[in-house]
N, C-alpha and C positions, 0 to 999 in steps of 0.2 A: 550057600556057596561053599565048596570044598576048600580045604586048606591049600591044596596044590593049585587050584585055580586062583586063589588070592595071591599066592606067591608069584605066579606067572604074571599076573596083572601088574603087581608092584615092581617086578623086575623090568618089564617093558617100560613102565612109567618112568622109573629112575633113569634108565639108559637114554630114553628119548628126551626127557626134561633137561638133562645135562647138555645134550647136543643142541637142543633148541636155544637154550640160554646163551650158548656161545655165539649165536648169530646176532650181529649188531642190529639187523633189521627188526628182530623180535624185541630187543631192548628199546628201540625207538618207539615202536607202536605200543609197547606195554608200559613204558615209564615216561618218556619225554612228552609224547603227545597227550596222554591223560593228565599229566602233571602241569602242563603249561598251556597247550593249545586249546583244549576243550573248555577249561574254566574261563579262559580269556574270551571265548566266543559267547559265554553267558554273562560275564561281568562287564566287558567293554561297552556293550550297548548302553548299559546304565550310566557309565561315566560319560560317554559321548552325549547322551541325551541330557544329562545334567549340565554339561558345559554349554550345549546349544541353548538350553533354557536360560542360563545366565546371560549368554551373549544376546539373546533376543530381548531380555529385559533391559539391558544396558544400551541397546542400539536405538538411535533416533532416525526417523525417516523424514526426508525433506518433502514438503508439499507446496505446490504452486497453485494459485487461484487465478482464474481468468474470468472477467466480467464483474457484475455487481454482486460482490460477496460480503458486503459490510455486515449484514445480519448474521452470517454464519461464523464469522471470525471468532467471536467469544466462545462458541461451542468447540471449535477446533483447538483453541489454545488451552482448553481444559485437559486435553490428552497429554499424558506424560511421554509418549513415544513419538508424537508428531511435531515437527519443527516447521513453522510457517516461513518458507523461504522467500517467496515473491507473491505480490498481488498486482496483477496486470489488468488493464482495461481490455486489451486485445492481445492475441498471440496465437501461435501454432503449438498445440500440445505435443505433437509428435517431435517437433524440433527441440522442445524443452527436455523431453525424455531422452532423445538421442544425444544431446549435449550434456546429459546427466546433471542438469540444473536441479531437477526434482525427481523423486521416486514415484510420486503420484501427482497428477494434474487434474484439477476439478474445474469444469467450466459452468458458468451460471449465465442466465439471460441478462441482458442489459438492464431490464427493469425488474429484476428479481425482488428487490426490497419493496417495491410498490405492489407487485403481483401477489405476494404472500398475504397482504392485508385484504385481498379480494377473496371472499369466501367461495366464489364460483370458479376461481382459476386454480389450475394445477401446473406450476412451473416445472420445467424439465432440467434436471441437473445431470451432467455426464462426467464419468470418471475414466481417466486414461492412465494406463500403467503398462509396464513391460512384463508380460506373462512369462518370459523366459527366465526371469529371476524369481526363484521360489520365495525369497524373503519379502518380495513385494506383496505377496498374498497376505502377509501379516499386516503390512501397512494398509492394504485395501480394507481389511477387516476393521482396523482402527478408524479409518475414514468413514466407513459405512456406519459404525457405531456412533460416531460424533454427529453425522448427518441424521441418523435416526432419532437421536436425542433432540436435535433441533426440530425435526418434523413433529415429534411428540409435543414440543412446546407450542408449535404453530397450531396443531390440532386442538390442544387445550385452550388456546386463545380463541379459536373459532367457535368451540363449544360455548365458551363463556359469552362470546358475542351473540350467539343464538339463544342464550338463556338456558342452556342444557347443563345440568349438574352431573358431574362425573364422580365416581367413588374415589376418595383420597386414601383409603386404608384397606389393605387386603390381609386376611388371616390365612396363614399357611401352617399346616400341621406336618411335622416330620416324625418319622419313627426311626429309632436307633437300631441298626443291625450289626453293631460291633460285636455282639456275642457270637453271631454266626460266623463272622470272619475269624474269630479266635480259634474256632474249631479246625481251621485249615492248618496243615503242617508247613506249607510253603506258600509264598506269594504267587499271584497269577502268572507273572512272567516266567517264574521257575517251573510252574506246573505245565506251561505250554511248551517250553523249550527242552526241559530236562529229558523226557522220554526220547525225543529225537536225538539228543546228544548221546544218551546212553546206548541206543541202538547203533548209532554210527561208531561210537567208541569201541563197543564190544565187537562189532563185525570186523572193523579194521584190525583190531588186536589179535583176532584168531585166524586171519587169512594166512599169514606167513607160517605160523606153527603147524596149521593143518596141512599146508603144502609140503612143509619140510619133513614131517613124520611119515608121510605117504609117498608123495611124488619125489621128494628129495632122496629118500632111501632107495626108491626105484632107480633114480639116475646114478646113485652111488653104488648100485649093485649089491646093497646089503639087505634089501627087502626079500629077495629070493632065499638067501641064507636063513633069514629069520623065519620065513614061512615054511621052510623045509625042516625046521626043528620040531621036536615032539610037542611043542606047546600048541594048545588049542587055538584055532584061528579067532574065535570069539574073544578069548582072553587077550590075544595080541591087539585086537581092535579096541577092546575096552581100555587097555593100558594106554594106547595112543590117544584115544578120545579123552582119557583122564588128563593127559598132558595139556591138551587144548583147553579143557575146562579150567584147569589151574591157571594157565596163562590168561584166559579171558576173565576169570574171577579176580586175579591180581590186578589186571588193568582196570577193571571196573572199580575195585576198592581204591586204587590210587586216584582214579578220576573223581570219584565221589568225595574223597577226602580233600583233594585239591580244590574242587568246587566249593566245598564247605569253608575252607580256609580263605579262598579268594573272596567269597561273599562276606565273611566275617571281617576281613580287612578293608575291602572296598565297597561291598554292596550295601552295608548298613549306613554308609555315609551318603548314599543317594537321597535326594529329596523326594517330595511327594509325587514327582513326575514319573518315576520308575523305581519302586522300592523292591529290593531283593530280600526275601526271607527264606532261609534254609537252615534250620537248627540241626543240632546233632541227632535228635530223634528222627528227623526226616531222612537224614543220611543213612541211619541204621535200617529204617524201614525200606528204603529204596534198595539197599543191598540185599536184604532178605527176600524181597519180592522178585528181584532180578535173578536170583539163583536158578530158578527153572528156565529163564531165558538163556542164561549162560550154557546150561546143559543142552537145550534144544538147538541153539545156533552152532554150538561146537559139534554136535552130532551131524547136523546138516553139512557143515564144512568138511568133516571127515568123509561123508558120503560123496560130496562133490569132488574132493581131492582124489578119491579112489578111482574116478573116471579119467583123471588127467594123466597123460603119458609123460609130459614134460612140465618143468616149472613155468616156462613161458606160456604154455597153453593154459596152465592153471590160473595164471594172473588174468588172462582174458576171460576165463569162465567165472571168476569171482567178481567181476565188475557188475554183471546183472544180479548176482547174489547180494552184493552190497546195496544196490538200488532197491531190490525187493525187501530186504530187511529194513531199510530206512523208510520205505513206503508203508510197511506194516505199522509204523508209529503214527500214521496219519489218522488212525481210528480215534486218536485223542482229540482231533479237531472236530469230530462229529458231535453236535450238541445232544444232550439228553441220552446219550448212548451209555448203557450200563452192562456190567458183567452178567447180571441176572437176565438180560434179554437173550442170552444164548451165546454171547461172544466168549464166555468162559470155556466153551468147548472148541474154540478155534485156536490152534497152536500159534505162538508168536504174537498174534494180535491180542490174545487174552492178557499177556504180560504187560503190553503197552497200556491197555486200559486199566489193569490193576495198579500200575504206577500212578495214573491220573487220579483214580479213586482214593488211593492211600494218601497222596499229597493234598487232595482237596478235603480230606477228613471225613468222608462219608462212605468208607469201604465196608462191605459186608464180609465178615470173617469167613462165613460158610462158602461164599462164592470165590473168595480168595483161595481157599483150600481146594475147591474144585478146579480152579484155573491151574494151580500148582501141580495137582495130580495129573491133569491132562497133559501138561507140558512135559513132566517127567516120563509118563508113559509113551508119549510121542518120541522123546529122545531115545528111549530104550529101543523102540521099534526101528528107528532110523539107524541106530548103531548096529543092530542085528542085520539089517539089510546091507549095510556097508561091509560087514564081515563076510557075507555071502559073495559080495563082489570080488573080494580078494581070492576067492576060489577059482576065478577065471584065469586060465593060463594065458589067454590073449591079452588081458589087461596087465597081468603080472609081469610078463616078459616084453610088453610093448609091441606085440605082433598084431598087425592090422591087415585085414583082407584088402585085396585090390578092389578098385572101383567096379570093375567088370564082374568079379566074383561076388561082391556084395550085392550088386543089382540082380545078379542071377539068382541069389538066394532070397530075393524079395526084401532086402534091407534098404529102404529108401528114407531112413530117418534124417540124414543130412539134407536131402532134397526137400523133405517136408518142412524142416526147420527154416530153410532158406525161403521157401514159398510163403510160410506163415509170417516170417519177419518182413518180407517184402510187402505183402498185402497189408499188414498192420501199419507199416511205415507209410505206405501210400495212403492208407485210410486216414491216418492221423494228420498228415500234412495236406494232401490233395483232396481227399474225400470230404473232410469236415469243412474245408474252404468252399468247395462246390456246394455243399448242402446249406452252408450259412448264406451263400449268395441266393440260392433258390432251392428250397427243400425238396420240391418235386422234380424239377428238371435236373438239379444237381444230383439227386439220388439216381436218376436214370443214367446219367453220365458215369457216376461212380460205380454203379453195378457192372457196367460194361467194361470200362477202362481199368478200374482198380481191382475188381474181383474176378471177372471172367477171363480177361486176356492173360493175366499171369498164370492162371491154372492151365489154360490151353497151351500157352507157350512152353511150360515146363513139361507137359506130357509129350509135346512134339519134340522137345529137346532130348527127352529120354527115349524117343522113338517107340513109345507105347501106343497101342491102338486106342483111340478116343472112345469108340463105341463100347468095347469090352471094359476098359478101365473105369469109365464113368457110368457103367450099367445103363447105357442108352438103349433100352429095349422095352417093348410094350409088355406090360404085366397082364396077368389074367384079368378078365373083366370084373370078376368078383373082388379082386384086390382093389380096383378103382372104387367100386361101391363101398368096400370096407374103409377105404381112406376117407370117403365122404361121411361115413357114419361116425368115425372116431374123431373127426375134427372138432365137434362141440365139446367132447371130453377133453381134448388137448387144450382148448381155450379155457375150460373150467379149471384144469390142472395148473395152467400158467397163472391164472388169477389167484388160485390158492397158494401157490409157491411164492408169488409176489407179496401176498399179505403176510405170509410167514417170515419172509426175508425182511419186509418192512418193519415187522415187530423187532427183529434182531438188529437190523441196521436201518433206522428210520430215514426215509427219503425226505429231503427238504421240500417245502411247498413249491418252490420254484421249479423243481424237477417234475413234480406231479402235474403241474399246469403247463409245462413246456409243450407236451404233445398236443394239448388242446389249442394252444396259441398258434403252433406251427401248421397243424393239419386241419383241425376242426374249424378254426376261425379263418382259414386261408381263403383268399378270393379265387383260388383255382377251382375249376369244375371237379365234381366228384369223380368222374371217370379218369381224369388225369391224375388225381391223388391216388386212386386205386392202382393205376398203371405204374406210377413211380414208387409207391411205398409198399405195395402188395405183390403185384405181378412180377416186376423186375427183380426184387430180392428173392421171391420164391423160385425164380429160374436160375439167376446167376449165383446166388449164395449156395443153392443146392448143388450146382455144377462144381463149385469149389469144394464144399465140405463133404457132401454125400457122393460127389463125383470123383474129383482128383485126389483129395486127401484120403477118403475112405478106400479108393482104389489102390493107393500106394501102401496103405496099412493092411490090406486084405491078406497078403501072403504071409506076413510075419506075426500077426496078432490074432488071437481068438476073437470070436464075435463079441463077447462081453467087453473085452478090452477095446475093440474097435468103437463100440458105442460110447464108452466112457471117455476115451481120448478125443474122439470127434466132437462129442457133446461139450466137453470142457473147452476145446478150442472155439467152438461156436459161441459159448457164453462169453469168453474173454474177448472175442472179436468185436462185440458191441461196445467195448471200452467204457463201461459204466458199472460201478459197483452196485448201483441200485437196480440193474437189469441182469446181472450175471447169473443169478439164481434161476429165474424163469426161463431165460434163453438157453441156459445150459441143460435144464431138464427137457425143454422142447427139443434141443439138439440131440439128446440121447434117444428120445422117442422117434424122431425123424430118421436117425441112423439105424435104429432097430427095424424100422419099417423098410428101409432100403435094403438092409441085410437079409431080412426074412423073405421079401418079395423078389430079391435079386434084380430090382429095377428102381431107377431113381424117380420114376413118374409118380408113384403114390406119395412120396415125401414132398415132391413139388406141389401136389394138389393140397396137402395138409398145410404146407407153409403159406401158400397163396391165400387159402381160405382163413387161416389164423390171422394173418396181417389184415385181411379185408374186414374180418369181424372186429378187430381192434379199432379200425377207422370208423366203421359204421356205428359201433356202440358208443364211441366217443362223440361222434357228430350228432347223433340223435338221442343220446343219454339213455341207452338201453341196458346198462350194466345191471341195475337192480332187477329189471324184468327178466334178463337172461338168467341171473342167479336164482330167481323164483322157480324156474323150470328145471332145477338140477336133477330131480328124479328122472325126468324124461331123458335128460342128457346122459345119465348113467346107463339107462336101459338101451338107448340107441348106441352108445359107445360099446356096451357089452356085446351087442349084436355084431358090430364091426369087428371086435376082437375074435369072436367066434368064427366069422368068415375067414379071417386071416389064419387062424389055427387049422381050420378044416381044409382050406385050399392051399396046399404046399406047392412051391414052384416045381418040384420034381414031378407032380402030377399034371402039370400044364403042358409039358413037352418043350418048355423054353430051354 
């Protein structure tokens, strides 16, 4: 870096840092919240749990017995938490509970004492309690324990009566794992909650500084003067980004230090119910590991702020940014997930997993370095992109095209965002409800109501022709044949991508068996399953993604961008982290097929056959047999690709 560039960055940094620190909102999110609120969120549960445990130990629960309970009374009186309130010959349990005479009511048969002596008889005992009071569950457990002890004595007596000898002594071997626990830098509650708190703390602390140095300056009309100076745009952006990095790092340091002090004062006093361990070495390691995260999120916040024309608009934009950053910390909840599985190359998520591995005491230094390098490189790239955005006169001076002019130029980005948001929202609330009710029939209704109708309505609202926008035209016959030939290759590719993603982000066993339980083991006929799970999505989802969305992207983006954007939306649409990889890759292939053939029909064919293959292979266990024919799949797929390349749409007269 040249000396002049360094001086420009430092000058911009010093000016913006002074202006940002004058804002009380920055001081609140940088000092007050990290110093008080976030540590309290970590320490208070420990104190609350400790007090609850002591209250539970001291509390006594009233119990009432109805019927012949003479034999059980000694066992119940041995409990330290149960207080025998009444013993009645007859009575109504519900009335006793309603009058709060007892917390638990146990009814016995009238001849209970005589029946237990009969080896061939099994008397029935009923327990009544108010399930609306959570503490009654503790009383219920105590009553069951006492009754189980009594039952064990009865069983022992019956064995003795029959002359059966039961073992009186059991040998148990225990292995000490204290040495493995000592390797951990922090206790389990801290390891589980701290990454989430750090991500939240950092994101909240950088929102206002990022908006102030970009959007705030634009509203104060000082940004145009700064950008018209001889200073390099990249140096200006790096200086502003450095301000946000310093604010974020400061908030992170204050938050970690406060958490350390809170735990030292209150956390170590917790009993064995919830122990908080967070030594000074863990605090230092968290700070070092989080530096790449500070740089990455600061750069992303600068990039997002560069698109905001007003401070109020920026606050709305940063809400999903906050949720996305907090959601990235969810990788810590995935068991057996490690940086070495490939997560080290995923920005933001790699830092969350690095924190978990460092605090657990089994971090690999090499993969930690890889994660840091990836995070820093990503931050530099994002900052460079943000610097280019400031070159836009439209964004710099807040000039926006009219809606008519924007649509005339093919800019339908807001409409696409509204369509995707509406469909995702309907899918989350309505679609999943319908499919949980009936996976096949619910899927049919979802495809039509949730997916197809919004797409058609938007195009009608924009007064765009459905036929041309959705590419509803017949392709060349050889393109249909090519679609049939490349389908097995698409299925093989999806399976390969799923296995790769499963290595990076292992899917739980419940997810892998969910499809089998819902589809394969369903009592629905096969034709109905194919109609609801294969044909309907192949038609309706294609009309949404390769029809409406691709049609709105076509004028503004190049073919490669069309494929990547539509494929990414298609992957996110399935709302599962364990399916996003295969579906996104399949979405890119289907989009490329629709773009190349200028028709939506080939992508519909591949989509329908791909889903049908998944159902048939799952139902008849054909996965291994299909994989054994992979050479034939490659050859057939290559023939299909050759047909696509040889027969261009321009030669068909379409």
